[in-house]
C-alpha positions, 0 to 999 in steps of 0.5 A: 833688736827684734827677735826672728819669728820663730824665737818670738813664737818661743817667747809667746809660749813661755809667756803663755805657760808662765803668765805670772813669770817663770818661777826661779825654780824653773829657770835652770831646767827651762834654759836646759830644755831650751839649750838642748834645742837652741844655740847659746845665742838663741837662748840668750836672746830669749833670756834678754827678751824675758828680762826686759819684761820682768823685774830686776830681780828676775833679770838677775835670776835668768842670767845666773840660771843660764850660767848655772846650766852651763856648769850644773847638771839638771835633773831630768825630773825638773825638765820633765816638770817644766816640760809638762807645764809648758805642754799645759799651755800649748807648748808643742815640745818641738821648736818651731821651724826657723823662718 
């Protein structure tokens, strides 16, 4: 299933921000950051897109991170670290408009 254009832009930014893949320590704050601006379904679509282009271990870690975000408080410092990392790769810190 093709992603809507605005979700494709987010995936592109994530790949630019994490060219080597998202480190496990950033999964929870990353999905918390995305979840603060997107619906659960949109976050799931992004996670699915990231997992299909990564190794199976990353796929399981992404699924676990999404589950953890819903049950675990995320530290502001971790979210700020991920936000700064993405900003360094051109992340606009605002979700692009839905086309």
